C-alpha positions in Angstrom: -23.2 2.6 -22.8 -26.3 3.7 -24.7 -29.7 1.8 -23.9 -29.8 -1.3 -26.4 -33.7 -2.4 -26.1 -36.8 -1.6 -25.0 -36.1 -4.1 -21.8 -33.6 -2.0 -21.1 -35.0 1.6 -21.3 -38.6 0.6 -19.9 -37.2 -0.2 -16.1 -38.4 1.7 -13.4 -36.5 2.1 -10.2 -38.4 1.6 -6.4 -40.5 3.2 -5.3 -40.9 2.5 -1.7 -37.8 1.5 0.9 -38.3 -2.1 0.8 -37.8 -1.6 -2.9 -34.5 -0.1 -3.0 -33.3 -2.8 -0.5 -34.4 -5.9 -2.7 -32.2 -4.1 -5.7 -29.3 -4.5 -3.8 -27.0 -6.5 -6.0 -23.8 -4.8 -7.9 -22.6 -3.7 -5.2 -22.6 -6.4 -3.2 -20.7 -8.1 -6.1 -17.8 -5.0 -5.9 -17.4 -5.4 -2.1 -17.1 -10.0 -2.6 -14.2 -8.6 -5.3 -12.5 -5.9 -3.7 -12.0 -7.9 -0.6 -9.3 -10.5 -1.4 -6.0 -11.8 0.3 -4.3 -8.0 -0.1 -7.0 -6.6 2.8 -6.8 -9.5 4.8 -3.3 -9.6 5.2 -2.6 -6.0 5.4 -5.7 -5.7 8.2 -4.4 -9.2 9.8 -0.6 -7.5 10.4 -1.8 -3.8 11.3 -4.3 -5.7 13.9 -1.4 -8.2 15.2 1.1 -5.4 15.3 -1.1 -2.5 16.8 -4.5 -4.2 18.4 -7.4 -2.3 18.4 -6.3 1.5 17.6 -6.4 0.8 13.9 -9.7 -0.1 13.4 -10.7 3.2 12.6 -8.7 2.5 8.9 -11.3 0.5 7.8 -14.4 2.8 8.4 -12.0 5.3 7.0 -10.9 3.0 3.7 -14.2 2.3 3.4 -15.4 5.6 3.2 -13.0 6.6 0.3 -13.9 3.7 -1.8 -17.7 4.5 -1.4 -16.5 8.3 -2.6 -14.7 7.0 -5.6 -18.0 4.0 -6.6 -20.7 6.6 -6.4 -18.4 8.8 -8.7 -18.0 6.1 -11.0 -21.8 5.5 -11.0 -22.5 9.0 -11.2 -20.5 9.6 -14.3 -22.3 6.7 -15.5 -25.5 7.3 -15.0 -25.3 11.2 -16.2 -23.6 10.4 -19.3 -24.8 6.7 -20.5 -21.1 6.2 -21.0 -18.4 4.5 -18.6 -15.5 6.1 -16.9 -12.9 4.7 -19.5 -15.2 6.3 -22.1 -15.3 9.7 -20.2 -11.2 9.5 -20.3 -11.0 8.7 -24.2 -13.4 11.2 -24.5 -12.3 14.5 -22.7 -8.8 13.6 -21.4 -5.2 13.5 -23.7 -4.8 10.1 -26.1 -2.0 8.9 -23.7 -4.4 8.2 -21.1 -6.0 5.2 -22.6 -2.3 4.0 -23.9 -1.0 4.1 -19.7 -4.3 2.7 -18.8 -4.0 -0.2 -21.6 -0.6 -0.8 -20.2 -1.4 -0.7 -16.5 -4.4 -3.1 -16.8 -2.2 -5.9 -18.3 0.3 -5.7 -16.1 -2.3 -5.7 -13.1 -3.9 -8.7 -14.6 -0.9 -10.8 -14.9 0.1 -9.7 -11.1 -3.2 -9.7 -9.3 -4.0 -13.1 -11.8 -0.8 -14.7 -9.7 -1.6 -13.3 -6.5 -5.2 -15.1 -6.7 -4.4 -17.9 -8.2 -1.7 -18.6 -5.4 -4.0 -17.5 -2.6 -6.9 -19.6 -3.7 -4.1 -21.9 -3.5 -2.8 -21.9 -0.5 -6.2 -21.5 0.8 -7.8 -25.0 -0.5 -4.5 -26.7 0.5 -4.9 -25.7 3.9 -8.0 -27.5 4.5 -7.3 -30.6 1.6 -3.5 -30.4 1.6 -3.5 -34.0 -0.6 -3.5 -31.5 -3.8 -0.3 -29.1 -4.1 -1.0 -25.6 -4.2 -0.4 -25.4 -7.7 -3.4 -27.8 -8.7 -5.5 -25.9 -6.5 -4.6 -22.8 -8.4 -5.2 -24.1 -11.7 -8.7 -25.8 -10.3 -9.7 -22.3 -9.3 -9.1 -20.6 -12.8 -10.3 -22.8 -14.6 -13.3 -23.5 -12.2 -14.0 -19.4 -12.6 -13.3 -19.1 -16.5 -16.1 -22.0 -17.3 -18.6 -20.5 -14.9 -18.1 -16.7 -16.5 -18.4 -18.5 -20.2 -21.6 -20.5 -18.9 -23.1 -17.9 -16.6 -25.8 -15.3 -16.8 -25.1 -12.3 -15.0 -27.8 -13.1 -12.4 -26.4 -16.4 -11.5 -23.1 -14.8 -11.6 -24.3 -12.1 -9.2 -26.1 -14.7 -6.9 -23.1 -16.9 -6.4 -21.1 -13.7 -4.9 -23.8 -13.2 -2.2 -23.3 -16.9 -1.2 -19.9 -15.3 -0.9 -20.0 -12.6 0.5 -22.5 -14.9 3.5 -19.9 -17.3 4.2 -17.3 -14.4 4.2 -18.8 -12.3 6.3 -20.3 -14.7 8.6 -17.2 -16.9 9.2 -15.3 -13.8 10.5 -17.9 -12.1 11.9 -18.3 -15.3 13.8 -14.6 -15.0 15.0 -14.9 -11.6 16.3 -17.6 -12.3 18.3 -15.9 -15.6 19.6 -13.1 -12.8 20.9 -15.0 -10.1 21.6 -13.7 -7.9 24.1 -16.4 -5.7 24.2 -18.8 -2.5 23.0 -17.0 0.2 24.3 -13.9 -1.2 23.2 -14.5 -2.2 19.6 -16.6 1.2 19.1 -13.2 3.3 20.2 -11.5 1.6 17.8 -13.8 2.3 15.1 -14.5 5.5 15.3 -12.0 7.4 17.7 -9.0 8.0 15.3 -5.6 6.8 16.8 -2.2 6.9 15.7 0.0 4.3 17.4 4.0 5.0 17.2 5.1 3.3 14.1 2.0 2.8 12.5 1.5 5.2 9.9 3.1 2.9 7.6 0.3 -0.1 8.2 -2.5 2.5 8.0 -1.9 3.8 5.1 -2.0 0.2 3.7 -5.2 -1.0 5.4 -7.1 2.4 4.2 -5.6 2.2 0.9 -6.6 -1.5 0.4 -10.1 -1.5 1.7 -12.5 -2.4 -1.4 -10.1 -3.0 -4.4 -8.7 -0.7 -7.0 -9.3 -1.1 -10.7 -11.6 -3.5 -9.8 -13.9 -0.6 -8.6 -14.1 0.4 -12.8 -16.3 -2.8 -13.1 -19.1 -1.5 -10.9 -20.2 0.3 -14.1 -20.7 -3.1 -16.4 -22.7 -4.1 -13.1 -25.2 -1.7 -13.0 -25.8 -1.8 -16.5 -25.8 -5.7 -16.6 -28.7 -4.6 -14.0 -30.0 -2.1 -16.3 -29.6 0.8 -13.9 -29.4 3.6 -16.9 -30.0 6.7 -16.2 -30.3 9.4 -13.3 -33.0 7.8 -11.8 -30.9 4.9 -10.2 -28.6 7.5 -8.7 -30.7 6.6 -4.8 -30.7 3.3 -5.8 -26.8 3.1 -6.3 -25.8 5.0 -2.8 -28.3 2.4 -0.9 -25.7 -0.3 -3.0 -23.2 1.0 -2.3 -23.6 1.8 1.0 -24.6 -1.5 1.8 -21.5 -2.8 0.5 -19.1 -1.1 2.2 -20.6 -0.8 5.4 -20.3 -4.7 5.0 -16.8 -4.2 3.7 -15.7 -2.0 6.6 -17.0 -4.6 9.3 -15.2 -7.7 7.4 -12.2 -5.1 7.6 -13.0 -4.4 11.5 -13.5 -7.9 12.2 -10.6 -9.3 10.7 -8.8 -6.4 13.2 -9.9 -7.9 16.1 -9.4 -11.3 15.6 -5.9 -10.2 14.9 -5.7 -8.3 18.6 -7.3 -10.6 20.4 -5.5 -13.9 19.2 -2.1 -12.4 17.4 -1.6 -9.3 19.6 -2.4 -10.4 22.5 0.5 -13.1 22.6 2.8 -10.4 20.9 3.1 -12.3 17.3 3.5 -10.3 14.2 3.1 -12.9 11.2 5.0 -12.5 7.9 2.7 -11.0 5.2 2.9 -14.4 3.1 1.4 -16.4 5.9 -0.8 -14.1 7.9 -3.7 -15.8 7.1 -2.4 -18.9 8.0 -1.3 -18.0 11.3 -3.9 -16.5 12.2 -6.0 -19.9 11.6 -3.1 -21.9 13.2 -3.7 -19.4 16.5 -7.2 -20.2 16.3 -7.2 -23.7 16.0 -5.1 -23.5 19.0 -7.8 -21.2 21.3 -11.0 -22.0 20.0 -10.1 -25.8 18.8 -10.5 -27.4 15.6 -13.8 -25.4 14.6 -12.2 -21.6 15.0 -9.4 -22.8 13.0 -11.9 -23.9 9.8 -14.0 -21.2 10.2 -11.8 -18.5 10.0 -10.5 -20.7 6.9 -13.6 -20.4 5.2 -13.6 -16.9 5.3 -10.1 -16.4 4.0 -11.5 -19.2 0.9 -14.3 -17.3 0.5 -12.7 -13.6 0.4 -10.1 -15.0 -2.4 -12.1 -17.6 -4.3 -14.5 -14.6 -4.4 -12.2 -12.2 -5.8 -11.2 -13.8 -8.5 -14.7 -14.5 -9.4 -15.1 -11.3 -10.0 -12.1 -10.1 -11.9 -12.2 -13.0 -14.0 -15.8 -11.8 -14.6 -15.3 -8.1 -14.5 -12.0 -6.9 -15.8 -12.8 -8.2 -19.0 -15.6 -5.6 -19.6 -12.5 -3.0 -19.3 -10.3 -4.4 -22.0 -13.0 -5.1 -24.6 -14.2 -1.7 -23.8 -10.8 -0.1 -24.7 -11.0 -2.2 -27.8 -13.9 -0.5 -29.2 -12.7 2.8 -28.4 -9.1 2.2 -29.7 -10.7 0.5 -33.2 -13.0 4.1 -33.0 -16.3 2.3 -33.1 -19.1 3.8 -32.8 -21.8 3.7 -29.6 -23.7 0.8 -30.9 -20.5 -1.2 -31.9 -18.6 -0.5 -28.6 -22.0 -2.0 -26.9 -20.9 -5.3 -29.3 -17.6 -5.7 -28.6 -18.4 -5.2 -24.6 -20.7 -7.7 -24.8 -20.0 -11.2 -22.5 -20.3 -13.3 -26.0 -17.8 -10.9 -27.8 -14.5 -12.6 -28.8 -13.1 -9.8 -26.9 -14.5 -10.2 -24.0 -13.7 -13.9 -24.3 -10.4 -13.6 -25.2 -9.3 -11.2 -22.5 -11.3 -13.7 -19.9 -9.1 -16.8 -21.3 -5.8 -14.3 -21.1 -6.9 -13.6 -17.2 -7.4 -17.7 -16.5 -4.5 -18.5 -18.1 -1.1 -16.3 -18.4 -1.1 -15.6 -14.9 -1.1 -19.2 -14.4 1.9 -20.2 -16.5 3.7 -17.7 -14.9 2.7 -18.9 -11.4 4.2 -22.4 -12.5 7.0 -21.3 -14.0 8.8 -18.8 -12.0 6.2 -17.9 -8.9 6.4 -13.9 -8.4 8.3 -12.5 -11.0 10.2 -9.5 -9.4 10.4 -7.6 -12.9 6.6 -7.7 -12.9 5.9 -6.8 -9.6 8.4 -3.5 -10.4 6.5 -2.4 -13.4 3.1 -3.0 -12.0 4.1 -0.6 -8.2 5.6 1.9 -10.5 2.3 2.3 -13.2 -0.3 1.1 -10.4 1.0 3.8 -8.1 -1.0 6.3 -10.0 -4.1 4.7 -10.6 -5.9 5.7 -7.7 -5.0 9.4 -7.5 -5.7 9.8 -10.9 -8.6 8.2 -10.6 -9.9 10.8 -7.8 -8.6 13.8 -10.0 -10.6 12.9 -12.7 -13.7 12.1 -11.4 -13.2 15.6 -9.8 -12.4 17.3 -13.0 -15.4 15.4 -15.0 -18.2 14.8 -12.5 -17.7 19.0 -12.0 -19.0 19.7 -15.4 -22.8 20.4 -15.5 -22.6 20.6 -19.3 -22.0 17.1 -19.2 -23.5 15.4 -16.3 -26.7 18.0 -15.5 -28.1 17.7 -12.5 -25.9 14.8 -11.4 -22.9 17.1 -11.3 -20.9 16.8 -7.8 -22.3 18.5 -4.9 -20.9 20.7 -2.1 -20.1 17.0 -0.2 -19.2 14.7 -3.0 -15.9 17.3 -3.8 -15.0 17.4 -0.7 -14.8 13.6 0.1 -13.1 13.3 -3.6 -10.6 16.1 -2.5 -10.4 14.0 1.0 -10.0 10.8 -1.0 -7.0 12.7 -3.7 -4.9 14.2 -0.8 -5.1 10.6 1.1 -3.6 8.6 -2.2 -1.3 11.1 -3.0 -0.5 10.8 0.7 -0.5 7.1 0.1 1.8 7.5 -2.9 4.6 9.9 -1.6 4.9 7.9 2.0 4.4 4.4 1.0 4.5 3.3 -2.8 7.1 5.7 -3.5 9.4 3.5 -1.0 8.1 0.2 -2.3 9.3 1.0 -5.9 12.7 2.1 -4.6 12.9 -1.2 -2.5 11.8 -3.1 -5.1 14.6 -1.6 -7.6 17.1 -1.6 -5.3 16.3 -5.8 -4.8 16.5 -6.4 -8.7 19.8 -5.0 -9.2 21.3 -6.1 -6.3 
């Protein structure tokens, strides 16, 4: 991602602690995008089943995703190229083809899931319109906003969303607050209740997103953070983002433990958020129900907007790589006004909606998504360990001991997650499809 103008190269990093606080932005976008329906469901079901004992999983998940996001930014600031470009330049050619297939399937599957979640959240508050209509309205609104808006508008809107999410869920957690001692043990004293490992792995693996981590590189590029001098700003930005992400997940577990777990209720995954809202309506009145639903809607709507805005960068970047374009041409191809970016944006907004309206969530798509997607997180951690340890590529930003330890732990976790959660899921999906 070479600098394309004098304006891009002249921006100086902050010189004071307050200055670093004032430039926080891309990380907030990442947090708002990464916390979606899947994260809320995983935390809600785990809290309902095991109570406060599993709160520490949110902290661990936030640390692991911080490690990966910091590694992505480290590569980009040192090399002035995206991680996708790094894969293309330094890994076998098959990697770019695998990632393209993964991106297409991921887009369809996640698009269907986000539309369904947005439709369900809006329908719960305004039932006059069916879920499918609300899904289409959300997708069309996100499409038009990204097409017409500047990055600064997008970032400010995402800050509003994160405020809605954080305030509503944290207010709910405070309303059922079990005490500082209990919450402290939950967050910082690891426990492994019988039968909880599968759920804990799901909470840790789901916190903070997957492929959307790669979008962070394009968002800091929009912010004109272009070289190694901005590494401290990246760490402050990401630290703030994952602090919010961890607190958000922990607040959900507190809510679930104090409303669902104490009643011995474990909701079905597809209805977990709505069940939680109904329970809060019973215990804390209509206000409690609708405050939670506002947080749920903010989480899924912000995820949709972040995916619609950030993922087309990835596709356009791949197009530039596969066309063999030079650095300047790649910069134009992945720009928000390029036909490749806009074309993929329309694809995100339309193709999943057509699938949702005709066949719902297709089993075959779920199988393909599970099979090829299961390799992504271990692959990302492994490639960051490989590429970010080359001093000839990264210079002074080469991984230190702490970064390598954290990346190794992250890799080990996702390998275990793949073996213990994803392989059984893939086997079940294939078995169900055959029968």
